[in-house]
N, C-alpha and C positions, 0 to 999 in steps of 0.2 A: 597597435592592438586591433585585432580583427573585429568587425562589428558583430554584435550578437545576432544569431539566427533563431527565429522562432521555430520551435519544433513541436509539432502536435503529437504527443505520445499516444493519443487515442485514435490517430488516423492509421488504421490498419485495413486498407481496402482489400476486398476479395478480387483477386486477379484472374481466377479460373475456377470453374466448377465442373465436376465429373460425376457421371452416374456410375456407381460401383456395383459390380456383378461378381458373384462367387460361382466358379465353375464346379460341376459335379466331380466327385472323386474319380481318379483315373484307375484303369485296370493295371497299368504299369506303375512301377515305383518312380517317384520324382525326387531327386537329390540335388543339392547344390554343393559343388566342389570348390572349396576356397583354398587357393594356393598361397600359403602363408609367406613363404620366402622366395617368391618369384615376383619381379616388378610388374605392375599392371600394364606397362607399355610393351610387354613381351608376351602377348597371348599365345596360347598353344593352338596355332592355326596353320593351315597350309600356306597362306600368304606370308607368314613369318618364318617359314621353313622349319616349323616345329610341331607339325601335326602328329599327335600320338600314334604310335605304331601298334599298340595293344592296350586294352583295358580289361582287367580281370577282377572278379569279385568272389568273396566267400560269403554267401548270403546269410548263413546261420551266425557266424561270428562277426560279420559286418565289416570285414577288411576289404579295402579297395586299393589296387595298384594301377598306376598309369605309366607306360613306357614312352619316353620322349627321345627322339634321335638327338645325338650329339654331333656337332660339327668337328670331325676329327682331322680336318684339313686346315684348321686355323687355330693357333695358340693351343696346340695339343701336345702332350708329352707322350711320344710314341712308345718308348720302353716301358713306362709305367702303365700305359694303356694296354699293352700286350700282357704285362704281368697280371693285371687285374682281370683282363679278359680270360686268360688261361685259368686263373683261380676259379672263376665262375663256371667255365666250361667243365673243368675237372670235377668239381663238387657236384654239379648237376649230373655228371656222367655216372656217379655211383649213388644216385637216388635222392639228392637234396632237391626238394620241390619248392620250398619257401624259406625265407630267412627272417630273423628278427621276431617281432611280436606276431606277425601273420603266420609264422611257422612255429609258434609256441616256444621259441628259443631252443628248439630241438636241433641236434646235429646228427646226420646220418654218417656213421663211421663204417668204412668198407672193411671186409674181412681180408686178412692177408692170404695170398695165394699159397703160402707155405704152412698155414695153420692146419693141423689135422682136423679132418671133418669138413673142410671148406668144400662147397659144391662147385661144380664147373661153371654154373651160371651166376655165381656170387661175384659182385664187383671186387676186383683185386686192387690193393693199394699200389702194386707195382705200376699200374697204368698211369698213376698221377705223377710219376717221377720222370716223365719223358719231356725234359727241357732242352734236349739237344738241338731243337729247331728254333730256339728263342731268337738268336741273331738272324736267322733266315726270315722269321716273321717280321722283324723290324726292317730288314732290307727290302723284302717284298710286302710292304705294308698294305697296299690295296688288296692284294690277293689274300693276305692273312685276314683282313677285315671281312671279306666276302665269305670266308670259310669259318667264321665265328671265333677267331682267336684274339679279337680286340674288343675292349670295352667301348661300345659305341652307343650306349643307351643310358639316359638318366631316368631314374625311377622315383616317382612320387607316390607316397602311400599315406593312408589314413584309415580311421575306423568310423563307421556311420554313427552319428549321435541321433538316435531315433526319438520320436515323439512318444514319451512314456505316459502322457496324460497330465502329469503334475507340472511339467515345464511349459513355458509359453509355446504356442503354436505359431510356426513361421509360414508365411505365404509368399509366393512370387507374383509380382504384379506386371501386367502388360497393358499398354495403352493402345487404343484405337479411336481416333477422333476425340470425342468428348466422353469416352467410356474407359473405365479402369476395370480390368478383369483380374480377379485374385484366384490363385490356385494353391491349395494346401500342399506343403512339402511333407514328404515322408521322413526326411532327415537331412542333416548337414554334415559334410565331411571336410575336415581341415587337413589338407594335403601338405605333407612335408617331404623334403628330400630324404630318400632311403639310401643307406650305404651298404648294400648287399655285397659289393665287391670287397669291402673290408671284412665282413662276416665270412665270406668265402676264403679270404686269405688267412684269417685266423684258424678256420676249420682245416685248411690244407696244412698249415704249420703243425696243428695238433696231430694230424694223421702221420705226417713225416716224423715227428718226434716219437710217436708210438712205434713206427716201423723201425726207426734207428735203435730204439731201446731193445726191441725184440731181436734185432739182428746181432746186437752185442751180447745180450743175456741168453739168447736162444728162446725158441718158442716152447712154452710150457705145454706138455701134452694135456689133453682134455681128460679129466678123471671124473668118474661118477661121484656125486655128492649126495649124502643123505639129507632128506628134508622132512620137515614136520608141517603138515597142512594146518593152516589156521584160517579162521573165518574173519573176514574184514567187512567193515561197513561199506555199502555201495557208494556212499558219498558223504563228505563231511559238511558241516555248516559254518566252520570258521572262515575268516577272510582268506587265510592262506590256502585252505583246502579248496575253496571255491575258485580262487585264482588258478590254482594248479589244474583243477578240472577243466576250466575254461581254456587254458593254453593247450592242454592235451587234445581237447576237441578241435581247437583251431588248427593244430598240427595235422590232425587226421582228415580235416575237411579239404576237399579238392577245390581248385580254382575253377570258376566258370567264366569263359571269355565273353565279352560283350562286343557288339558291333558299334563302331565309332563313325560318326558322320561329321565332316568339317562344317563349321558354322555358315560357310558360304555355299554349301551344297544344296541341291534341290531337296534331298531327303530331310535336311535340317529345317528348311523353310516349311515343308509340308507338316512335319511334326509340330512345329511352332504354331502354325495356324489351326491345326486340328485339336491340339491338346491344351492350349493355354488361353483359349477364348470360348465364351459361351456361344453355342450354335445359333440360338434364336433369342437375342436379348429382349425382343418385344414381348415374348410369351413368358418371360421369367417372372415367378411370383415375387411380390414385394415383401420385404422383411417388416414385421410388426414388432415394435418395441413394447415390452411390458412395463417400462418405467418412464416417467416424465423427466424433464430436464433436471429438476431438483433432486429426484431420487438417484439419477445417474451420477450427479456430482457427489452425492453422499457416498455412493458405493465405491467410487474410485479415490475418495479423499481419506486421509488418515483419520482414525477415530478421535473425536474431540472429547476432552475431559469435561465432565459435568461441573458447572460452577457450584462452589460450596456457598451455602447461605452465610451471610455476614454474621459474625459473632456479636452477641450482645455485650455491652460494657460490663454488666454484672458477672459475665462468664469469664472475663479476662483476669489474669493474675498479675498484679503490679508488685514489683520488688523495689524497695527504697534503696537509694545509693548510700544512705547514712547508716542503715542498720540491716540486719539479716531477717528482720521480721517481714512477714508477708501481709500486705494490706489488701483488703477487699477480696480475699481468696474465696472462690465459690465453693460451696459444699456440693458434692455430688455423690 
């Protein structure tokens, strides 16, 4: 049996002390992107050969997407990569700008070139059926990749969780010697893998099914239809109507591209030093608390129940085990 070791539970020494500073609000927005399903030992950096090739944002709806290159020369299914790459290329060719939630789950369906009334500049469905070069793309894989026929990008996407005032406020901290500088965040984004290539494949299948159906049944001529004008409310207030309005607005909002700087680049270090530290800590005003220690502990503690006054014996009701009579019942 091992000898007993004296443990002093009250021994909790202070190992370090830091002066805490709060930086002023930034003119630019500051977000933290959390990659939920990517291992922490695989950062999106140039040194790890995974520097993002593009970052885009929809400021109003809050959607963000990050494009990360895929290593297509190692453990890569070339036929499947060509198939998915072509699906994305073709759907984007007839006007699809976004997929999934960032696109409001909307699909752009091209007009058939044989449909009466189709304009010359309208995207035709016949253009998406050009798969004669599929084997050639696989044979000349490198050339096909350079020309945009191969899925060579992994997309991470998420929506900004903004500080609405009721939720906790998050801050990012940076250390410099014995100082801790805190900068308020404008929001957090949980980034997850997006499967736009599957959305594009399903969209392409829907277009081909429609084209096949109309080739068998024939294209119905466009006929004038009578309509009755009605007055509709500009917007509903139910959950379903609000969601529909939000997705419609998200689909119509255009992407804005952002400039990306690798974490080891000079631009990244300059932004780090300029934006996440207080310029003159010596001149910073000191925060003055309006509560003492006891008041602070009371404010963060759960509310305590007031103790009830002990009851007097004459107020108690005693019930005998031998009879149903009540003895000493208090009258009230």
